[in-house]
KESE-868431 format. One record per residue: residue number from 1; residue in one letter; x negated, y, z of N, C-alpha, C, CB in turn. Coordinates in steps of 0.05 Angstrom, whole numbers, plus 5000, padded with zeros to 4 digits. Each point is the difference from the previous one (the first is absolute). Glycine has a CB too. Layout:
BEGIN
NUM | a | X | Y | Z | X | Y | Z | X | Y | Z | X | Y | Z
...
REM end
This chain:
BEGIN
1 | q | 4468 | 2333 | 4550 | 4988 | 4979 | 4990 | 4989 | 5002 | 4972 | 5028 | 4979 | 5032
2 | v | 4948 | 5011 | 4963 | 4992 | 5004 | 4970 | 5013 | 4979 | 4982 | 4955 | 5019 | 5013
3 | q | 5047 | 4986 | 4964 | 5010 | 4983 | 4980 | 4976 | 4989 | 4983 | 5045 | 5026 | 4998
4 | l | 4957 | 4946 | 4996 | 4980 | 4990 | 4986 | 5009 | 4986 | 4975 | 4976 | 4996 | 5042
5 | q | 5006 | 5005 | 4936 | 5007 | 4992 | 4976 | 4978 | 4985 | 4985 | 5031 | 5037 | 5001
6 | e | 4971 | 4940 | 4995 | 4975 | 4981 | 4985 | 5004 | 5004 | 4970 | 4998 | 4960 | 5036
7 | s | 4977 | 5036 | 4952 | 4999 | 4998 | 4971 | 4980 | 4985 | 4994 | 5018 | 5039 | 4991
8 | g | 4984 | 4950 | 4984 | 4975 | 4984 | 4989 | 5005 | 4971 | 5001 | 4968 | 5036 | 5017
9 | p | 5059 | 4954 | 4978 | 5003 | 4973 | 5001 | 4990 | 4988 | 4972 | 5039 | 5006 | 5034
10 | g | 4955 | 4967 | 4968 | 4986 | 4989 | 4977 | 4998 | 4971 | 4997 | 4976 | 5039 | 5003
11 | l | 5021 | 4951 | 4974 | 4995 | 4973 | 4994 | 4970 | 4997 | 4990 | 5051 | 4992 | 4988
12 | v | 4932 | 4994 | 5027 | 4970 | 5002 | 4993 | 4994 | 4968 | 5002 | 4986 | 5053 | 5020
13 | k | 4987 | 4939 | 4967 | 4994 | 4976 | 4998 | 4977 | 4999 | 5025 | 5015 | 4993 | 4945
14 | p | 4981 | 4982 | 5063 | 4981 | 4996 | 5022 | 4973 | 5014 | 4993 | 5021 | 4955 | 5012
15 | s | 4964 | 5057 | 5007 | 4976 | 5015 | 4999 | 5004 | 5030 | 4990 | 4976 | 4956 | 4992
16 | q | 5048 | 5049 | 5001 | 4999 | 5027 | 4989 | 5009 | 5018 | 5022 | 5009 | 4986 | 4953
17 | t | 4992 | 5044 | 5043 | 5002 | 5021 | 5019 | 5027 | 5015 | 4997 | 4949 | 5004 | 5001
18 | l | 5064 | 5001 | 5021 | 5024 | 5017 | 5000 | 4999 | 5021 | 5023 | 5026 | 4961 | 4981
19 | s | 4984 | 5061 | 5015 | 4999 | 5021 | 5020 | 5032 | 5007 | 5007 | 4950 | 5020 | 4981
20 | l | 5057 | 4983 | 5046 | 5025 | 5008 | 5007 | 4997 | 5033 | 5014 | 5016 | 4944 | 5006
21 | t | 5008 | 5067 | 4989 | 4998 | 5026 | 5011 | 5024 | 5006 | 5017 | 4974 | 5013 | 4961
22 | c | 5024 | 4998 | 5066 | 5021 | 5008 | 5014 | 5003 | 5029 | 5000 | 4995 | 4961 | 5024
23 | t | 5023 | 5051 | 4968 | 5007 | 5030 | 4999 | 5015 | 5004 | 5025 | 5003 | 5006 | 4951
24 | v | 4985 | 5011 | 5065 | 5015 | 5008 | 5024 | 5014 | 5027 | 5000 | 4967 | 4972 | 5023
25 | s | 5055 | 5033 | 4987 | 5015 | 5026 | 4997 | 5012 | 5002 | 5030 | 5013 | 4999 | 4944
26 | g | 4993 | 5028 | 5062 | 5010 | 5008 | 5022 | 4978 | 5004 | 5022 | 5042 | 4977 | 4985
27 | g | 4935 | 5020 | 5010 | 4978 | 5004 | 5020 | 4973 | 4992 | 4991 | 5033 | 4993 | 5033
28 | s | 4948 | 5016 | 4983 | 4972 | 4995 | 4987 | 4986 | 4975 | 5011 | 4995 | 5050 | 4993
29 | i | 4992 | 4937 | 4992 | 4988 | 4971 | 5004 | 4978 | 5005 | 5023 | 5008 | 4981 | 4946
30 | t | 4984 | 5043 | 5056 | 4978 | 5010 | 5020 | 5008 | 5007 | 5026 | 4978 | 5017 | 4964
31 | t | 5050 | 4981 | 5039 | 5008 | 5011 | 5027 | 4990 | 4979 | 5019 | 5044 | 5026 | 4985
32 | h | 4945 | 4985 | 5039 | 4991 | 4988 | 5023 | 5016 | 4976 | 5008 | 4983 | 5044 | 5013
33 | n | 5006 | 4931 | 4990 | 5013 | 4979 | 5013 | 5018 | 4987 | 4980 | 4998 | 5023 | 5043
34 | y | 4999 | 4981 | 4931 | 5014 | 4985 | 4978 | 4984 | 4980 | 4992 | 5022 | 5036 | 4984
35 | y | 4986 | 4941 | 5013 | 4984 | 4978 | 4988 | 5019 | 4985 | 4978 | 4971 | 4993 | 5047
36 | w | 5014 | 4997 | 4931 | 5006 | 4993 | 4974 | 4994 | 4971 | 4995 | 4993 | 5046 | 4987
37 | s | 5026 | 4939 | 5002 | 4993 | 4973 | 4994 | 5010 | 4990 | 4973 | 5001 | 4992 | 5050
38 | w | 4986 | 4987 | 4941 | 5013 | 4986 | 4978 | 5006 | 4968 | 5011 | 4974 | 5033 | 4960
39 | i | 5051 | 4962 | 5034 | 5013 | 4980 | 5013 | 5010 | 4984 | 4976 | 5013 | 5025 | 5045
40 | r | 4982 | 4947 | 4955 | 5011 | 4982 | 4978 | 5020 | 4979 | 5010 | 4956 | 5007 | 4976
41 | q | 5058 | 4985 | 5006 | 5020 | 4975 | 5009 | 5006 | 4986 | 4973 | 5025 | 5025 | 5042
42 | a | 4965 | 4949 | 4960 | 5004 | 4979 | 4979 | 5026 | 4983 | 5002 | 4952 | 4998 | 4997
43 | p | 5059 | 4996 | 4984 | 5024 | 4983 | 5004 | 4995 | 4976 | 5019 | 5014 | 5014 | 4955
44 | g | 5006 | 4986 | 5064 | 5000 | 4978 | 5021 | 4977 | 5003 | 5019 | 5021 | 4968 | 4969
45 | k | 4965 | 5052 | 5033 | 4981 | 5006 | 5020 | 5002 | 5023 | 5014 | 4974 | 4977 | 4975
46 | e | 5017 | 5026 | 5051 | 5004 | 5022 | 5017 | 4980 | 5027 | 4987 | 5010 | 4963 | 5047
47 | r | 5000 | 5059 | 4961 | 4986 | 5022 | 4988 | 4969 | 4998 | 5015 | 5048 | 5034 | 4990
48 | e | 4937 | 4978 | 4998 | 4969 | 4999 | 5006 | 4988 | 5031 | 4993 | 4996 | 4944 | 4986
49 | g | 4993 | 5067 | 5036 | 4989 | 5023 | 4997 | 4972 | 4999 | 4988 | 5028 | 5014 | 5035
50 | v | 4964 | 4996 | 4942 | 4977 | 4997 | 4990 | 4980 | 5018 | 5004 | 5022 | 4979 | 4973
51 | a | 4985 | 5048 | 5030 | 4980 | 5023 | 5003 | 5014 | 5022 | 5016 | 4976 | 4991 | 4954
52 | f | 5008 | 5019 | 5063 | 5011 | 5021 | 5017 | 4977 | 5027 | 5001 | 5029 | 4959 | 5032
53 | k | 4982 | 5063 | 4969 | 4980 | 5024 | 5002 | 5014 | 5022 | 5015 | 4977 | 4990 | 4958
54 | g | 5005 | 5024 | 5059 | 5010 | 5023 | 5012 | 5003 | 5024 | 4980 | 4980 | 4984 | 5042
55 | g | 5039 | 5033 | 4965 | 5003 | 5022 | 4979 | 4986 | 5023 | 5009 | 5044 | 4985 | 4986
56 | f | 4943 | 5016 | 5036 | 4986 | 5025 | 5011 | 4971 | 4992 | 5008 | 5045 | 5020 | 5016
57 | d | 4949 | 4952 | 4981 | 4972 | 4994 | 5010 | 4991 | 4979 | 4980 | 5007 | 5010 | 5051
58 | n | 4969 | 4976 | 4954 | 4990 | 4979 | 4983 | 5005 | 4972 | 5006 | 4968 | 5031 | 4993
59 | s | 5052 | 4967 | 5028 | 5006 | 4973 | 5009 | 5011 | 4984 | 4977 | 5010 | 5016 | 5047
60 | e | 4986 | 4957 | 4948 | 5004 | 4984 | 4979 | 4999 | 4971 | 5009 | 4981 | 5034 | 4969
61 | y | 5039 | 4949 | 5017 | 4998 | 4972 | 5009 | 5014 | 4983 | 4974 | 5002 | 5012 | 5057
62 | y | 4985 | 4963 | 4943 | 5011 | 4983 | 4977 | 5002 | 4974 | 5009 | 4982 | 5026 | 4966
63 | t | 5038 | 4962 | 5026 | 5003 | 4972 | 5005 | 4980 | 4981 | 4985 | 5048 | 5012 | 5008
64 | d | 4945 | 4968 | 5003 | 4978 | 4985 | 4990 | 5004 | 4992 | 4970 | 4993 | 4984 | 5047
65 | s | 5031 | 5010 | 4950 | 5002 | 4987 | 4972 | 4998 | 5022 | 4975 | 5033 | 4963 | 5023
66 | v | 4965 | 5065 | 4986 | 4994 | 5020 | 4980 | 4978 | 5014 | 5002 | 5041 | 5004 | 4995
67 | k | 4941 | 4989 | 5029 | 4978 | 5017 | 5005 | 4979 | 4997 | 4976 | 5008 | 4997 | 5052
68 | d | 4981 | 5023 | 4942 | 4980 | 5001 | 4980 | 5015 | 4999 | 4973 | 4964 | 4976 | 5030
69 | r | 5061 | 5022 | 4965 | 5013 | 4998 | 4974 | 5018 | 5027 | 5000 | 5001 | 4944 | 4996
70 | f | 5012 | 5064 | 5028 | 5018 | 5025 | 5000 | 4989 | 5019 | 5011 | 5034 | 4979 | 5001
71 | t | 4972 | 5047 | 4993 | 4995 | 5025 | 5014 | 5022 | 5021 | 5001 | 4956 | 4992 | 4987
72 | i | 5048 | 5014 | 5035 | 5021 | 5021 | 5008 | 4989 | 5027 | 5003 | 5026 | 4965 | 5024
73 | s | 4986 | 5055 | 4963 | 4988 | 5028 | 5000 | 5021 | 5019 | 5001 | 4960 | 4987 | 4975
74 | r | 5031 | 5035 | 5031 | 5020 | 5024 | 5001 | 4990 | 5023 | 4979 | 5012 | 4990 | 5053
75 | d | 5008 | 5022 | 4936 | 4994 | 5024 | 4984 | 5016 | 5023 | 5014 | 4991 | 4974 | 4954
76 | n | 4996 | 5040 | 5062 | 5013 | 5023 | 5017 | 5009 | 5018 | 4985 | 4974 | 4995 | 5033
77 | a | 5015 | 5014 | 4943 | 5010 | 5021 | 4982 | 5028 | 4993 | 4988 | 4951 | 5012 | 4988
78 | k | 5048 | 4959 | 5006 | 5028 | 4993 | 4984 | 5019 | 4987 | 5023 | 4977 | 4990 | 4949
79 | n | 5011 | 5009 | 5072 | 5022 | 4988 | 5025 | 5008 | 4973 | 4989 | 5024 | 5047 | 5015
80 | t | 4956 | 4935 | 4980 | 5007 | 4973 | 4990 | 4975 | 4980 | 5019 | 5022 | 5018 | 4942
81 | v | 4990 | 4956 | 5058 | 4983 | 4979 | 5010 | 5000 | 4980 | 4978 | 5010 | 5009 | 5049
82 | s | 4966 | 4982 | 4944 | 4998 | 4980 | 4978 | 4988 | 4972 | 5012 | 4993 | 5039 | 4964
83 | l | 5013 | 4942 | 5021 | 4988 | 4973 | 5004 | 4986 | 4992 | 4974 | 5036 | 4987 | 5035
84 | q | 4940 | 5011 | 4963 | 4985 | 4989 | 4979 | 4993 | 4974 | 5004 | 4986 | 5039 | 4989
85 | m | 5026 | 4945 | 4993 | 4997 | 4968 | 5003 | 4985 | 4990 | 4976 | 5043 | 4994 | 5025
86 | n | 4931 | 4996 | 4984 | 4984 | 4985 | 4981 | 5001 | 4972 | 5001 | 4972 | 5036 | 5001
87 | n | 5018 | 4949 | 4980 | 4999 | 4972 | 4997 | 5024 | 4985 | 5010 | 4953 | 5005 | 5001
88 | l | 5070 | 5007 | 4987 | 5023 | 4985 | 5011 | 5004 | 4973 | 4995 | 5018 | 5038 | 4996
89 | k | 4995 | 4947 | 5023 | 5007 | 4973 | 5003 | 5031 | 4994 | 4998 | 4958 | 4996 | 5027
90 | p | 5051 | 4981 | 4960 | 5025 | 4993 | 5002 | 5015 | 5005 | 5027 | 4986 | 4969 | 4966
91 | e | 4997 | 5023 | 5053 | 5011 | 5001 | 5030 | 5004 | 5030 | 5008 | 4974 | 4955 | 5015
92 | d | 5017 | 5066 | 4970 | 5006 | 5025 | 5006 | 5027 | 5009 | 4990 | 4952 | 5007 | 4999
93 | t | 5061 | 4976 | 4986 | 5029 | 5008 | 4990 | 5021 | 5001 | 5023 | 4990 | 4977 | 4955
94 | a | 5023 | 5052 | 5041 | 5015 | 5005 | 5022 | 5013 | 5023 | 4994 | 4974 | 4978 | 5029
95 | v | 5046 | 5030 | 4989 | 5013 | 5028 | 4996 | 4982 | 5017 | 5025 | 5057 | 4982 | 4980
96 | y | 4932 | 5040 | 5009 | 4980 | 5015 | 5018 | 5017 | 5029 | 5009 | 4950 | 4979 | 4971
97 | y | 5047 | 5023 | 5053 | 5013 | 5022 | 5012 | 4981 | 5020 | 5015 | 5040 | 4970 | 5003
98 | c | 4965 | 5056 | 4989 | 4986 | 5020 | 5019 | 5012 | 5005 | 5024 | 4985 | 5021 | 4963
99 | a | 5004 | 4981 | 5060 | 5013 | 5006 | 5025 | 4984 | 5017 | 5016 | 5022 | 4959 | 4999
100 | a | 4990 | 5055 | 5023 | 4989 | 5018 | 5016 | 5009 | 4998 | 5029 | 4996 | 5026 | 4961
101 | v | 4991 | 4983 | 5056 | 5006 | 5001 | 5029 | 4988 | 5022 | 5013 | 5003 | 4954 | 5001
102 | f | 5010 | 5058 | 5017 | 4988 | 5024 | 5015 | 4995 | 4988 | 5028 | 5026 | 5039 | 4973
103 | k | 4948 | 4957 | 5031 | 4990 | 4990 | 5026 | 4967 | 5011 | 5007 | 5035 | 4955 | 4991
104 | g | 4960 | 5039 | 5031 | 4973 | 5011 | 5009 | 4976 | 4984 | 4991 | 5022 | 5017 | 5039
105 | v | 4982 | 4960 | 4949 | 4979 | 4981 | 4995 | 5007 | 4986 | 4976 | 4990 | 4996 | 5046
106 | l | 4989 | 4995 | 4939 | 5002 | 4982 | 4976 | 5011 | 4973 | 5006 | 4961 | 5023 | 4981
107 | l | 5065 | 4973 | 5008 | 5017 | 4975 | 5003 | 4994 | 4981 | 4978 | 5036 | 5025 | 5021
108 | i | 4960 | 4947 | 4986 | 4995 | 4985 | 4977 | 5018 | 4979 | 4998 | 4956 | 5011 | 5000
109 | d | 5066 | 4991 | 5012 | 5024 | 4980 | 4997 | 5021 | 5012 | 4982 | 4992 | 4982 | 5046
110 | a | 5018 | 5004 | 4931 | 5019 | 5011 | 4986 | 5023 | 5010 | 5012 | 4983 | 4974 | 4971
111 | g | 5028 | 5008 | 5052 | 5022 | 5006 | 5016 | 5000 | 5027 | 5014 | 5004 | 4953 | 5005
112 | d | 4973 | 5058 | 4996 | 4999 | 5028 | 5016 | 5006 | 5023 | 4982 | 4965 | 4983 | 5031
113 | y | 5039 | 5012 | 4944 | 5003 | 5021 | 4980 | 5031 | 5005 | 4998 | 4956 | 4986 | 4973
114 | d | 5053 | 5034 | 5029 | 5029 | 5007 | 5002 | 5012 | 5018 | 4976 | 4993 | 4997 | 5052
115 | n | 4989 | 5013 | 4931 | 5009 | 5015 | 4979 | 4991 | 4989 | 4972 | 5001 | 5039 | 5032
116 | w | 5016 | 4949 | 4949 | 4991 | 4987 | 4982 | 5009 | 5007 | 4972 | 4994 | 4969 | 5034
117 | g | 4989 | 5032 | 4943 | 5012 | 5001 | 4976 | 5016 | 4977 | 4990 | 4966 | 5029 | 4994
118 | q | 5044 | 4975 | 4980 | 5018 | 4978 | 4991 | 4985 | 4974 | 4990 | 5035 | 5037 | 4987
119 | g | 4939 | 4968 | 5006 | 4984 | 4978 | 4992 | 4998 | 5000 | 4970 | 5014 | 4975 | 5040
120 | t | 4964 | 5010 | 4951 | 4993 | 4998 | 4973 | 4988 | 4975 | 4997 | 4995 | 5046 | 4993
121 | q | 5014 | 4941 | 4982 | 4994 | 4970 | 4993 | 4971 | 4998 | 4989 | 5050 | 4991 | 4987
122 | v | 4931 | 4993 | 5024 | 4975 | 4994 | 4989 | 5000 | 4967 | 4995 | 4976 | 5044 | 5025
123 | t | 5019 | 4950 | 4949 | 5000 | 4972 | 4993 | 4975 | 4994 | 4983 | 5051 | 4998 | 5002
124 | v | 4936 | 4983 | 5010 | 4970 | 4990 | 4990 | 5006 | 4974 | 4987 | 4971 | 5022 | 5039
125 | s | 5028 | 4976 | 4934 | 5006 | 4973 | 4988 | 4981 | 4999 | 4975 | 5053 | 4995 | 5017
126 | p | 4937 | 4977 | 4977 | 4985 | 4997 | 4977 | 5014 | 5006 | 4974 | 4976 | 4970 | 5025
REM end
């Protein structure tokens, strides 16, 4: 099983930009049937999958609340999966996790992902 490590925590003001990076070790992010996601959990709320991407194809999905603001991307050479977050809002405040699953199809439910990083805090506050 691969290991995942998030980086890029931050405190930003509304409308600002922040990028998170998930460094993957123990395997290639382009391995067939690996899918990657960014999942967040705010205090007192259920975890929410916000962005999903295939490791070997161009399949991609965003939850409505982040569509057109967040972008998930792969850097195959660095073996990383990143989340670029633009126009951040206070409601984006949460712990963000990088997660992976080995399946034959892009899964868009956070509960389907079984390999998680430790998480990184993102706080959006005036």
